[in-house]
Phi, psi and omega in degrees: 000144181299154184207162172220156189230139161261160179313124175074359183235128184259120171249144176111015169305123185296127174291341176268003186291132186222156167225142177244113178233115181064232191261003183268118181234123174256173181292155179211135180260105173246174183049050184215153178233127182243126177264151182204155179226166178241126178296330187257010177198150176285067185229135176239163176213173177206146174231144181216143178226131179237130179228295178291319175306313189282328173297324178296327174296311180295343177290335184289324179203158183270090180283142169302155190303310178308312181292321182302309187298312184292326180290323179297313179292322172298328177291316177292320175303318179298322176300314179301315182291314185296333181294337183271350184249123178267099178207161174249115181158218178217153172247133183237132179249120190220133162247123171243136188211170182264358185277184180295337173260100185278331185211130166231132188211134178231131176234129178240127187259166176287356176267005172076034178250151173228152170210158187202157169201163175222148178241138182208164175224152177069184180277142177227128178304140184303321186260014178298135181287169180298316184291333185276338173263353180255324192065218174283140182173191181214158168249127173248139175251115178245134174239115183252111177264132179302126182093349179283138179289328185222133177289168176258139177221126176241142185234139173222139178296150176276095181236354178254158187269011182209159177302319183293321185294318174304311183295323179289327176286330172301308181296325178295312184282329191251315184268339184056038171239133179294117184228138172237141179222132180238129182223149178214147178207146170221195179290346182259315181208172174233151185203166181198160171222135189230140175226137175218130178280134188265148175310140178274144180266353185230111182304326188289342179265005183299328175293309182299323184297313178306306181300315178300323177296321186291318185296306192287328176292321177293322170302315179296328185290351178284343184298136168266163176298318179301320182287327182288323182286323194253341184258136173281179187302310182302307183297319180295304181303320172307307182298317183287302196243030178296346179259004180255164179265087182256137182235124178286130180250201178307141169248159189231129169284138182237152184203158177283134166201148185235135184253030172280161183198166180288327177294325179285324173297317177304311177309312178303315180294323180306328180292341180294325186098149189304310190296316186295312184304315191289320177296318181298322177296318183291327178283326187247353179096331184191168170255112182256131183230131178244131176291132177290331181283321185232006180061013172301137174257133178236132190236134178229112178269188179302321181290320179297317180295324182292315179306314193300317181278329180301321179277006172048056169304136178285123176287135181233154175293121181311148184293327177204169183280006187268353172258122182211000000 
């Protein structure tokens, strides 16, 4: 909700802000992203908390604890990054690697929906670090804008020990904007905090801007994983920035949604060509396709495949390589 601040006084504590301790429950604002700025410094920020959306992802498969943590942090990060981009389309955050966790993928759309999944092999220790489960690989940020001929993509190698560290490195090398990110996830929820220094309009104020950025980012760095996961936006921002002129802006509700469909699967099968598709049906009895994001099952028998090509379905590029 909108808020305003006077120096040293925080207004805008969210009345829907909650913390749950033991049997005592107060209001909590989850599956929500809150934007904020500082009146006394060119700094913007975002806070996100996911609960039902995250539970929808976890209900699809039983992820190892370390994979669960990384995927949850990537979901929170994707929501934060998408909120910084004014576009109609989708932002995809993806890690591909040679390690036991070969793929982590999250999508956030301009309709404020998210979906995510991971692929892994073998046993993975609960406390395994990012570089231990990925080995060599890279993180890619892809922004697909409706109507654009080509998507934008930024890539950074996996050289940091956390998702937040990778994203901070990306912003440093590509956007050249000082950016700090804090992420946390467990079996119940995923959350994140984002801070970014905005370009100064006055060269004379650069020194002051640097001092303000250093102070605000140091205050934010005191945040703990438990605070991210258990506190709502108003309470958390008040704890961190109660001596700053911090202003709450618009907030956004987030939810889980998957855009897979029988038509999109049919388009994927169409790419195989009629003979290869029919040969596959002859070998297996039918073509079975499961969506990696939501586990929806799609079944095509010989009649379906024959009808598919009889209708001369126009082949289109499948939405992602996860439907196969």
